[in-house]
All heavy atoms as an XYZ file, in Angstrom:
804
protein
N     173.030    -20.062    102.162
C     173.259    -19.522    103.458
C     172.117    -18.641    103.898
O     171.255    -18.196    103.039
C     174.544    -18.668    103.496
C     174.652    -17.523    102.516
C     174.114    -16.284    102.873
C     175.108    -17.681    101.267
C     174.194    -15.292    101.935
C     175.159    -16.698    100.318
C     174.650    -15.416    100.643
N     172.025    -18.437    105.170
C     170.805    -17.665    105.700
C     171.240    -16.236    105.915
O     172.324    -15.942    106.475
C     170.405    -18.289    107.063
C     169.334    -17.345    107.756
C     169.888    -19.648    106.862
N     170.455    -15.306    105.445
C     170.602    -13.859    105.814
C     169.519    -13.579    106.835
O     168.278    -13.703    106.591
C     170.434    -13.053    104.564
C     170.509    -11.559    104.955
C     171.574    -13.339    103.481
N     169.978    -13.091    107.954
C     169.047    -12.810    109.063
C     169.200    -11.350    109.408
O     170.260    -11.001    109.870
C     169.310    -13.723    110.243
S     168.191    -13.539    111.567
N     168.146    -10.599    109.380
C     168.195     -9.131    109.729
C     167.807     -8.999    111.186
O     166.897     -9.583    111.677
C     167.186     -8.415    108.842
N     168.547     -8.186    111.896
C     168.267     -7.862    113.286
C     168.508     -6.343    113.507
O     169.457     -5.668    112.994
C     169.148     -8.615    114.273
C     168.967     -8.124    115.688
C     167.831     -8.441    116.384
C     169.967     -7.299    116.299
C     167.658     -7.921    117.758
C     169.794     -6.797    117.554
C     168.640     -7.118    118.283
N     167.615     -5.756    114.305
C     167.717     -4.389    114.735
C     167.153     -4.368    116.209
O     166.118     -5.009    116.345
C     166.960     -3.448    113.844
C     167.282     -1.975    114.140
O     166.955     -1.479    115.287
N     167.783     -1.236    113.209
N     167.789     -3.654    117.054
C     167.292     -3.665    118.386
C     165.869     -3.045    118.479
O     165.117     -3.307    119.366
C     168.165     -2.938    119.378
C     168.478     -1.475    118.970
C     169.485     -0.866    119.853
N     169.678      0.466    119.349
C     170.589      1.314    119.771
N     171.359      1.009    120.745
N     170.712      2.472    119.229
N     165.467     -2.215    117.524
C     164.143     -1.761    117.344
C     163.402     -2.803    116.385
O     163.557     -2.705    115.235
C     164.073     -0.332    116.771
O     164.852      0.468    117.474
C     162.668      0.153    116.623
N     162.666     -3.707    117.013
C     162.137     -4.865    116.286
C     161.181     -4.393    115.282
O     161.065     -5.018    114.149
C     161.427     -5.814    117.284
C     160.787     -6.944    116.520
C     162.571     -6.353    118.298
N     160.453     -3.312    115.432
C     159.493     -2.821    114.397
C     160.231     -2.538    113.128
O     159.672     -2.667    111.968
C     158.720     -1.620    114.933
O     159.625     -0.507    115.101
N     161.482     -2.159    113.151
C     162.309     -1.842    111.883
C     162.568     -3.146    111.158
O     162.562     -3.129    109.944
C     163.583     -1.099    112.264
C     163.392      0.288    112.668
C     164.750      0.974    112.944
C     164.521      2.440    113.264
N     165.804      3.160    113.369
N     162.805     -4.214    111.857
C     162.933     -5.563    111.232
C     161.663     -5.910    110.544
O     161.718     -6.333    109.366
C     163.366     -6.620    112.236
C     163.478     -8.008    111.581
C     164.733     -6.265    112.857
N     160.542     -5.772    111.239
C     159.242     -6.150    110.731
C     158.920     -5.344    109.411
O     158.521     -5.858    108.421
C     158.120     -5.952    111.736
C     158.246     -6.844    112.941
O     158.881     -7.898    112.804
O     157.726     -6.470    113.992
N     159.246     -4.000    109.471
C     158.979     -3.168    108.314
C     159.900     -3.541    107.132
O     159.439     -3.635    106.039
C     159.276     -1.668    108.700
C     159.009     -0.712    107.611
C     159.341      0.691    107.978
O     159.238      1.000    109.230
O     159.631      1.547    107.104
N     161.160     -3.841    107.458
C     162.090     -4.275    106.405
C     161.636     -5.602    105.738
O     161.668     -5.635    104.459
C     163.543     -4.475    107.018
C     164.516     -4.982    106.073
C     165.024     -4.286    105.016
C     165.036     -6.323    106.225
C     165.921     -4.822    104.144
C     166.009     -6.840    105.356
C     166.385     -6.079    104.348
N     161.195     -6.587    106.499
C     160.786     -7.819    105.907
C     159.458     -7.623    105.124
O     159.341     -8.306    104.116
C     160.611     -8.835    107.055
C     161.808     -9.335    107.823
C     161.454    -10.128    108.994
C     162.725    -10.042    106.935
N     158.573     -6.748    105.580
C     157.357     -6.605    104.858
C     157.522     -5.752    103.611
O     156.643     -5.819    102.684
C     156.339     -5.802    105.761
N     158.594     -4.978    103.482
C     158.829     -4.131    102.312
C     160.073     -4.482    101.481
O     159.920     -5.274    100.537
C     158.868     -2.621    102.745
C     157.556     -2.220    103.368
O     156.591     -2.137    102.718
N     157.502     -1.965    104.674
N     161.196     -3.951    101.803
C     162.431     -4.206    101.056
C     162.765     -5.665    100.860
O     163.249     -6.039     99.808
C     163.584     -3.365    101.671
N     162.604     -6.387    101.919
C     162.931     -7.870    101.759
C     161.800     -8.771    101.400
O     161.994    -10.024    101.309
C     163.531     -8.321    103.176
N     160.645     -8.132    101.180
C     159.515     -8.977    100.816
C     159.755     -9.780     99.537
O     160.345     -9.391     98.554
C     158.289     -8.073    100.591
C     157.070     -8.838    100.182
N     156.377     -9.583    101.198
C     156.348     -9.043     99.096
C     155.302    -10.169    100.609
N     155.296     -9.828     99.318
N     159.466    -11.082     99.592
C     159.626    -11.971     98.483
C     161.028    -12.518     98.338
O     161.353    -13.221     97.432
N     161.912    -12.245     99.268
C     163.272    -12.776     99.321
C     163.328    -13.885    100.382
O     162.395    -14.149    101.109
C     164.249    -11.704     99.654
O     164.137    -11.334    101.061
C     164.130    -10.452     98.842
N     164.474    -14.435    100.568
C     164.715    -15.480    101.518
C     165.289    -14.971    102.807
O     165.590    -15.730    103.747
C     165.638    -16.656    101.011
O     166.901    -16.077    100.636
N     165.329    -13.595    102.946
C     165.815    -13.028    104.163
C     164.821    -13.224    105.266
O     163.604    -13.142    105.157
C     166.015    -11.387    103.989
C     166.389    -10.712    105.338
C     167.048    -11.134    102.964
N     165.351    -13.610    106.496
C     164.548    -13.862    107.684
C     164.846    -12.812    108.668
O     165.884    -12.079    108.602
C     164.704    -15.266    108.228
C     166.126    -15.465    108.662
C     164.234    -16.278    107.247
C     166.322    -16.791    109.410
N     164.023    -12.690    109.741
C     164.254    -11.670    110.685
C     164.474    -12.374    112.136
O     164.137    -13.507    112.375
N     165.139    -11.536    112.974
C     165.287    -11.973    114.368
C     164.730    -10.895    115.261
O     164.789     -9.735    115.019
C     166.746    -12.217    114.648
N     164.284    -11.393    116.393
C     163.663    -10.526    117.387
C     164.610    -10.171    118.563
O     164.302     -9.346    119.416
C     162.364    -11.075    117.890
C     161.387    -11.346    116.764
C     160.020    -11.675    117.092
N     159.144    -10.433    117.432
C     158.737     -9.521    116.595
N     159.133     -9.541    115.371
N     158.013     -8.564    117.013
N     165.772    -10.789    118.594
C     166.795    -10.574    119.590
C     168.151    -11.065    119.079
O     168.160    -11.801    118.054
C     166.449    -11.343    120.865
O     166.580    -12.714    120.688
N     169.208    -10.714    119.617
C     170.481    -11.188    119.284
C     170.545    -12.672    119.443
O     171.137    -13.386    118.602
C     171.642    -10.518    120.088
C     172.046     -9.130    119.605
C     173.145     -8.536    120.588
C     172.577     -9.152    118.213
N     170.010    -13.164    120.554
C     169.973    -14.625    120.817
C     169.343    -15.340    119.611
O     169.724    -16.381    119.189
C     169.277    -14.912    122.120
C     170.082    -14.457    123.344
C     169.826    -12.986    123.741
O     169.021    -12.294    122.966
O     170.427    -12.489    124.669
N     168.124    -14.874    119.271
C     167.393    -15.364    118.126
C     168.128    -15.375    116.822
O     168.212    -16.308    116.103
C     166.077    -14.551    117.983
C     165.076    -15.077    116.965
O     165.052    -16.319    116.745
O     164.357    -14.333    116.329
N     168.851    -14.236    116.559
C     169.669    -14.174    115.355
C     170.774    -15.213    115.383
O     171.023    -15.925    114.365
C     170.346    -12.774    115.300
C     171.177    -12.592    114.022
S     172.140    -11.044    114.073
C     173.395    -11.568    115.217
N     171.479    -15.323    116.523
C     172.599    -16.288    116.578
C     172.048    -17.707    116.339
O     172.749    -18.475    115.628
C     173.298    -16.176    117.910
C     174.325    -17.284    118.151
C     174.082    -14.806    117.953
N     170.939    -18.001    116.994
C     170.348    -19.352    116.782
C     170.009    -19.648    115.275
O     170.094    -20.859    114.875
C     169.069    -19.526    117.632
C     169.298    -19.633    119.096
C     168.032    -19.698    119.891
O     166.963    -20.059    119.339
O     168.107    -19.447    121.110
N     169.563    -18.578    114.558
C     169.192    -18.830    113.196
C     170.293    -18.939    112.171
O     170.113    -19.405    111.061
C     168.215    -17.686    112.695
C     166.885    -17.783    113.443
C     165.946    -16.696    113.070
C     164.607    -16.883    113.794
N     163.623    -15.827    113.400
N     171.519    -18.475    112.524
C     172.635    -18.491    111.601
C     173.375    -19.816    111.680
O     173.521    -20.413    112.707
C     173.592    -17.353    111.962
C     173.071    -15.956    111.791
C     174.079    -14.925    112.246
C     172.722    -15.682    110.386
N     173.803    -20.246    110.462
C     174.498    -21.521    110.348
C     176.008    -21.334    110.653
O     176.577    -20.229    110.414
C     174.366    -21.965    108.929
C     174.647    -23.441    108.639
C     174.173    -23.893    107.361
C     175.069    -23.463    106.197
N     174.811    -24.028    104.943
N     176.610    -22.346    111.307
C     178.059    -22.217    111.693
C     178.956    -22.453    110.498
O     178.598    -23.347    109.673
C     178.289    -23.236    112.788
C     177.705    -22.860    114.102
C     178.092    -23.882    115.173
N     177.211    -23.658    116.307
C     176.647    -24.664    116.926
N     176.808    -25.907    116.563
N     175.868    -24.468    117.961
N     180.075    -21.862    110.378
C     180.473    -20.706    111.259
C     179.618    -19.499    110.924
O     179.362    -19.194    109.798
C     181.933    -20.502    110.905
C     182.035    -21.007    109.552
C     181.127    -22.106    109.363
N     179.128    -18.862    111.981
C     178.273    -17.663    111.844
C     179.078    -16.508    111.356
O     180.192    -16.351    111.725
C     177.578    -17.355    113.173
C     176.763    -18.491    113.702
C     176.270    -18.203    115.079
N     175.511    -19.225    115.679
C     176.119    -20.086    116.501
N     177.305    -20.095    116.755
N     175.284    -21.113    117.013
N     178.485    -15.712    110.474
C     179.084    -14.516    109.982
C     178.120    -13.376    110.244
O     177.028    -13.388    109.740
C     179.315    -14.598    108.437
C     180.533    -15.447    108.088
C     180.376    -16.773    107.287
N     179.135    -17.070    106.639
C     178.694    -18.323    106.709
N     179.367    -19.251    107.353
N     177.613    -18.649    106.077
N     178.560    -12.482    111.122
C     177.798    -11.319    111.584
C     178.365    -10.057    111.089
O     179.567     -9.768    111.349
C     177.618    -11.311    113.127
C     176.781    -10.120    113.588
C     177.076    -12.657    113.615
N     177.571     -9.320    110.313
C     178.098     -7.978    109.861
C     177.376     -6.932    110.657
O     176.139     -6.818    110.611
C     177.822     -7.804    108.340
C     178.545     -8.822    107.542
C     178.203     -6.398    107.964
C     178.246     -8.888    106.052
N     178.167     -6.131    111.411
C     177.558     -5.052    112.136
C     177.677     -3.755    111.380
O     178.684     -3.312    110.832
C     178.424     -4.792    113.456
C     178.423     -5.850    114.463
C     179.378     -5.430    115.640
C     176.995     -6.042    115.050
N     176.503     -3.118    111.234
C     176.403     -1.760    110.594
C     175.890     -0.813    111.677
O     174.705     -0.448    111.663
C     175.591     -1.758    109.298
C     176.206     -2.543    108.173
C     175.253     -2.652    106.984
C     177.471     -2.015    107.717
N     176.761     -0.562    112.666
C     176.392      0.221    113.787
C     177.345      1.446    113.845
O     178.561      1.289    113.554
C     176.554     -0.692    115.100
C     176.268      0.177    116.347
C     175.618     -1.858    115.035
N     176.805      2.590    114.147
C     177.703      3.806    114.297
C     178.831      3.537    115.200
O     178.648      2.969    116.260
C     176.772      4.959    114.794
C     177.494      6.266    114.665
C     176.507      7.392    114.985
C     177.144      8.716    114.734
N     176.244      9.807    114.999
N     179.987      3.885    114.763
C     181.245      3.671    115.462
C     181.218      4.222    116.936
O     180.502      5.227    117.215
C     182.410      4.295    114.803
N     181.873      3.592    117.812
C     181.867      4.050    119.214
C     181.390      3.080    120.185
O     181.444      1.832    120.011
N     180.780      3.613    121.213
C     180.254      2.700    122.413
C     179.267      1.751    121.893
O     179.180      0.599    122.508
C     179.724      3.625    123.468
N     178.421      2.028    120.947
C     177.451      1.141    120.432
C     178.026     -0.149    119.898
O     177.499     -1.250    120.135
C     176.468      1.851    119.427
N     179.118     -0.051    119.222
C     179.826     -1.177    118.641
C     180.406     -2.057    119.800
O     180.189     -3.239    119.759
C     181.001     -0.811    117.689
C     181.705     -2.046    117.213
C     180.468      0.015    116.473
N     180.968     -1.385    120.774
C     181.456     -2.100    121.933
C     180.353     -2.945    122.592
O     180.495     -4.126    122.970
C     182.016     -1.264    123.004
C     183.460     -0.745    122.673
O     184.175     -1.489    122.004
O     183.751      0.476    122.964
N     179.206     -2.284    122.766
C     178.062     -3.011    123.417
C     177.641     -4.199    122.586
O     177.403     -5.258    123.164
C     176.862     -1.955    123.570
O     175.782     -2.588    124.098
N     177.485     -4.044    121.253
C     177.051     -5.153    120.427
C     178.121     -6.295    120.465
O     177.766     -7.445    120.479
C     176.772     -4.761    118.998
C     175.299     -4.311    118.822
C     174.946     -3.010    118.858
C     174.355     -5.226    118.554
C     173.635     -2.587    118.645
C     172.981     -4.915    118.340
C     172.649     -3.570    118.437
N     179.432     -5.923    120.283
C     180.502     -6.909    120.220
C     180.483     -7.694    121.601
O     180.577     -8.944    121.514
C     181.833     -6.284    119.950
C     182.949     -7.318    120.192
C     181.856     -5.740    118.556
N     180.443     -6.986    122.723
C     180.355     -7.692    124.016
C     179.261     -8.689    124.054
O     179.432     -9.795    124.537
C     180.315     -6.615    125.194
C     181.576     -5.852    125.302
O     182.641     -6.282    124.804
O     181.608     -4.803    125.999
N     178.041     -8.255    123.636
C     176.956     -9.177    123.669
C     177.156    -10.369    122.789
O     176.795    -11.483    123.149
C     175.602     -8.422    123.341
C     175.203     -7.413    124.402
C     174.012     -6.616    123.924
C     173.636     -5.503    124.989
N     172.675     -4.570    124.493
N     177.579    -10.044    121.513
C     177.791    -11.167    120.630
C     178.854    -12.168    121.102
O     178.659    -13.324    120.913
C     178.241    -10.606    119.249
C     177.141    -10.021    118.357
C     177.734     -9.264    117.201
C     176.198    -11.113    117.951
N     179.913    -11.645    121.656
C     180.950    -12.536    122.193
C     180.476    -13.535    123.230
O     180.970    -14.632    123.388
C     182.201    -11.765    122.687
C     183.012    -11.113    121.520
C     184.131    -10.299    122.216
C     183.561    -12.115    120.547
N     179.392    -13.130    123.926
C     178.753    -14.025    124.885
C     177.828    -15.092    124.270
O     177.453    -16.023    124.891
N     177.558    -14.891    122.980
C     176.668    -15.808    122.241
C     177.337    -16.658    121.164
O     176.862    -17.745    120.832
C     175.539    -15.009    121.609
C     174.662    -14.155    122.558
C     173.776    -13.245    121.714
C     173.856    -15.086    123.462
N     178.388    -16.099    120.572
C     179.022    -16.793    119.490
C     179.991    -17.855    119.957
O     180.286    -17.912    121.182
C     179.844    -15.764    118.598
C     178.927    -14.728    117.961
C     179.867    -13.683    117.125
C     177.986    -15.341    117.031
N     180.443    -18.733    119.022
C     181.347    -19.828    119.310
C     182.600    -19.729    118.593
O     182.684    -18.950    117.604
C     180.638    -21.153    118.998
C     179.307    -21.391    119.829
C     178.557    -22.602    119.381
O     178.991    -23.293    118.473
O     177.544    -22.895    120.029
N     183.690    -20.465    119.021
C     184.940    -20.436    118.291
C     184.693    -20.698    116.791
O     183.927    -21.575    116.365
C     185.684    -21.613    118.952
C     185.147    -21.650    120.282
C     183.710    -21.340    120.146
N     185.373    -19.889    115.988
C     185.306    -19.987    114.550
C     184.271    -19.074    113.894
O     184.229    -18.908    112.657
N     183.344    -18.502    114.655
C     182.426    -17.558    114.199
C     183.170    -16.249    113.812
O     184.314    -15.992    114.230
C     181.340    -17.265    115.187
C     180.355    -18.452    115.371
O     180.351    -19.339    114.550
O     179.643    -18.445    116.432
N     182.525    -15.376    112.968
C     183.147    -14.205    112.507
C     182.263    -12.951    112.719
O     181.041    -13.030    112.510
C     183.415    -14.356    111.046
C     184.258    -15.616    110.718
C     184.050    -13.085    110.419
C     184.245    -15.979    109.240
N     182.903    -11.872    113.203
C     182.179    -10.530    113.275
C     182.955     -9.646    112.321
O     184.196     -9.433    112.403
C     182.313     -9.990    114.673
C     181.632    -10.830    115.724
C     181.701     -8.552    114.724
C     181.854    -10.495    117.216
N     182.200     -8.963    111.428
C     182.773     -7.952    110.623
C     182.148     -6.576    111.084
O     180.916     -6.439    110.956
C     182.406     -8.136    109.123
C     182.933     -7.046    108.253
C     182.931     -9.504    108.630
N     182.983     -5.655    111.522
C     182.513     -4.338    111.949
C     182.622     -3.382    110.788
O     183.620     -3.025    110.275
C     183.425     -3.860    113.043
C     183.202     -2.442    113.514
O     182.176     -1.899    113.098
O     184.002     -1.863    114.322
N     181.412     -2.954    110.323
C     181.322     -2.022    109.173
C     181.109     -0.600    109.600
O     180.632      0.222    108.855
N     181.389     -0.311    110.861
C     180.980      1.049    111.443
C     182.095      2.161    111.446
O     182.011      3.043    112.166
N     183.160      2.026    110.616
C     184.215      3.048    110.538
C     184.858      3.327    111.893
O     185.073      4.487    112.285
C     183.608      4.330    109.924
C     183.366      4.276    108.490
O     184.069      3.503    107.747
N     182.473      4.973    107.979
N     185.116      2.246    112.616
C     185.678      2.400    113.945
C     187.155      2.844    113.831
O     187.834      2.488    112.827
C     185.691      1.092    114.720
O     184.344      0.787    115.009
N     187.670      3.543    114.854
C     189.062      3.927    114.880
C     189.876      2.656    115.014
O     189.504      1.746    115.678
C     189.283      4.897    115.989
C     188.702      6.239    115.791
C     189.127      7.291    116.822
O     190.014      7.015    117.663
N     188.447      8.406    116.835
N     191.103      2.652    114.443
C     191.822      1.412    114.399
C     192.229      0.972    115.745
O     192.280     -0.301    116.005
C     193.098      1.607    113.545
C     194.231      2.321    114.162
C     195.263      1.694    114.838
C     194.317      3.732    114.026
C     196.287      2.270    115.429
C     195.388      4.434    114.685
C     196.382      3.736    115.355
O     197.377      4.415    115.881
N     192.392      1.833    116.765
C     192.707      1.366    118.072
C     191.571      0.614    118.707
O     191.737     -0.391    119.383
C     192.999      2.623    119.037
C     194.233      3.364    118.658
C     193.827      4.634    117.798
O     192.811      4.701    117.121
N     194.713      5.644    117.925
N     190.277      1.073    118.460
C     189.124      0.245    118.903
C     189.046     -1.049    118.191
O     188.736     -2.048    118.851
C     187.884      1.088    118.590
C     187.785      2.380    119.421
O     188.388      2.424    120.539
O     187.028      3.256    119.048
N     189.373     -1.088    116.895
C     189.333     -2.293    116.163
C     190.353     -3.271    116.695
O     190.059     -4.489    116.914
C     189.591     -2.070    114.661
O     188.570     -1.261    114.126
C     189.664     -3.435    113.870
N     191.552     -2.806    116.988
C     192.646     -3.723    117.534
C     192.207     -4.236    118.910
O     192.407     -5.415    119.231
C     193.969     -2.968    117.641
C     194.531     -2.667    116.301
C     195.803     -1.838    116.287
O     196.182     -1.223    117.380
O     196.545     -1.763    115.292
N     191.570     -3.414    119.753
C     191.160     -3.823    121.094
C     190.075     -4.894    120.925
O     190.078     -5.947    121.602
C     190.610     -2.652    121.890
C     190.059     -2.925    123.200
C     189.665     -1.737    124.016
N     188.945     -0.695    123.182
C     187.667     -0.789    122.859
N     186.956     -1.839    123.289
N     187.050      0.169    122.210
N     189.120     -4.693    120.068
C     187.987     -5.687    119.842
C     188.541     -6.943    119.266
O     188.013     -8.048    119.583
C     186.939     -5.004    118.962
C     186.194     -3.781    119.669
C     185.129     -3.248    118.772
N     184.705     -1.975    119.334
C     184.664     -0.780    118.627
N     185.051     -0.705    117.440
N     184.182      0.252    119.253
N     189.506     -6.796    118.324
C     190.068     -7.997    117.722
C     190.668     -8.892    118.824
O     190.478    -10.097    118.850
C     191.128     -7.569    116.689
C     191.955     -8.694    116.193
C     191.607     -9.554    115.209
C     193.309     -8.919    116.774
C     192.276    -10.664    114.686
C     194.030     -9.967    116.267
C     193.554    -10.780    115.300
O     194.314    -11.842    114.851
N     191.475     -8.296    119.699
C     192.115     -9.050    120.793
C     191.059     -9.676    121.691
O     191.202    -10.872    122.096
C     193.023     -8.129    121.618
N     189.977     -8.984    122.042
C     188.923     -9.561    122.859
C     188.252    -10.756    122.179
O     188.046    -11.738    122.793
C     187.907     -8.380    123.168
O     186.872     -8.970    123.960
N     187.938    -10.543    120.856
C     187.335    -11.689    120.131
C     188.265    -12.890    120.035
O     187.871    -14.023    120.157
C     186.946    -11.152    118.762
N     189.584    -12.595    119.766
C     190.558    -13.653    119.585
C     190.657    -14.479    120.829
O     190.757    -15.741    120.809
C     191.901    -13.003    119.183
C     192.996    -14.024    118.734
C     192.575    -14.859    117.545
C     194.256    -13.280    118.541
N     190.480    -13.855    122.012
C     190.571    -14.583    123.249
C     189.430    -15.596    123.448
O     189.556    -16.479    124.188
C     190.598    -13.612    124.478
O     189.315    -13.087    124.716
N     188.439    -15.391    122.629
C     187.273    -16.330    122.558
C     187.249    -17.115    121.320
O     186.221    -17.803    120.973
C     185.929    -15.618    122.811
C     185.823    -14.905    124.174
C     184.509    -14.337    124.323
C     184.431    -13.559    125.678
N     184.121    -14.447    126.722
N     188.348    -17.107    120.578
C     188.505    -17.778    119.338
C     187.406    -17.394    118.274
O     187.033    -18.206    117.439
C     188.505    -19.365    119.486
C     189.688    -19.692    120.360
C     189.662    -21.221    120.608
O     188.586    -21.894    120.758
N     190.878    -21.810    120.667
N     186.944    -16.148    118.362
C     186.024    -15.563    117.364
C     186.911    -14.684    116.547
O     187.688    -13.916    116.998
C     184.860    -14.788    118.055
C     184.113    -13.980    117.101
C     183.988    -15.772    118.841
N     186.676    -14.742    115.227
C     187.355    -13.858    114.256
C     186.698    -12.497    114.174
O     185.573    -12.365    114.178
C     187.491    -14.585    112.888
C     188.120    -15.870    112.894
C     187.988    -16.549    111.523
C     189.586    -15.842    113.276
N     187.488    -11.388    114.145
C     187.023    -10.089    114.113
C     187.711     -9.278    113.055
O     188.921     -9.312    112.906
C     187.194     -9.380    115.499
C     186.515     -8.068    115.540
C     185.288     -7.911    116.077
C     187.216     -6.913    115.196
C     184.687     -6.646    116.131
C     186.681     -5.640    115.324
C     185.340     -5.585    115.727
O     184.819     -4.299    115.867
N     186.966     -8.544    112.226
C     187.479     -7.815    111.085
C     186.882     -6.457    111.084
O     185.629     -6.312    111.073
C     187.209     -8.535    109.752
S     187.782     -7.606    108.360
N     187.704     -5.442    111.161
C     187.252     -4.072    111.020
C     187.238     -3.697    109.526
O     188.253     -3.772    108.836
N     186.013     -3.272    109.043
C     185.920     -3.096    107.579
C     184.945     -1.903    107.397
O     183.763     -2.118    107.037
C     185.390     -4.375    106.944
S     185.272     -4.218    105.148
N     185.314     -0.736    107.763
C     184.505      0.476    107.837
C     183.768      0.712    106.501
O     184.444      1.079    105.532
N     182.524      0.604    106.434
C     181.766      0.945    105.273
C     180.539      1.840    105.598
O     179.799      2.311    104.775
C     181.241     -0.283    104.449
C     182.397     -1.110    103.968
C     180.304     -1.173    105.364
N     180.214      1.994    106.910
C     179.027      2.683    107.280
C     179.257      3.497    108.583
O     179.879      3.032    109.444
C     177.926      1.750    107.552
O     176.745      2.288    108.210
N     178.655      4.677    108.620
C     178.712      5.436    109.847
C     177.444      5.307    110.662
O     177.193      6.073    111.548
N     176.565      4.411    110.214
C     175.366      4.285    110.956
C     174.207      4.949    110.163
O     174.359      5.304    108.986
N     173.162      5.324    110.873
C     171.994      5.876    110.217
C     172.228      7.384    109.770
O     171.557      7.829    108.895
C     170.750      5.841    111.137
C     170.306      4.367    111.272
C     169.031      4.339    112.118
O     168.219      5.255    112.062
O     168.861      3.321    112.873
N     173.059      8.073    110.502
C     173.269      9.546    110.238
C     173.968      9.736    108.983
O     174.868      9.583    108.553
C     173.904     10.206    111.460
C     172.996     10.132    112.711
O     171.786     10.032    112.503
O     173.568     10.102    113.797
């Protein structure tokens, strides 16, 4: 399977690939569209974004790019009401959504 790193600050992706991921099979993406194109179906996207509006923004953008059967895992410690709302939104597009809080983001 392909592991594709994306950050909206592209220089962070470049730095990650040149250092921590150097010598691995991890690839980088310069945009969400680029990332989605590089992932094999069904796509599995793990979000490690600080809980709140940022997660909504990423999920909304992803739902416009993903296809039925693709999967989003939210690792941002979102409140369960937000997870339930995002789950329903994803389900309406036949995208699977799982809240699995493991990260509060960079802070």
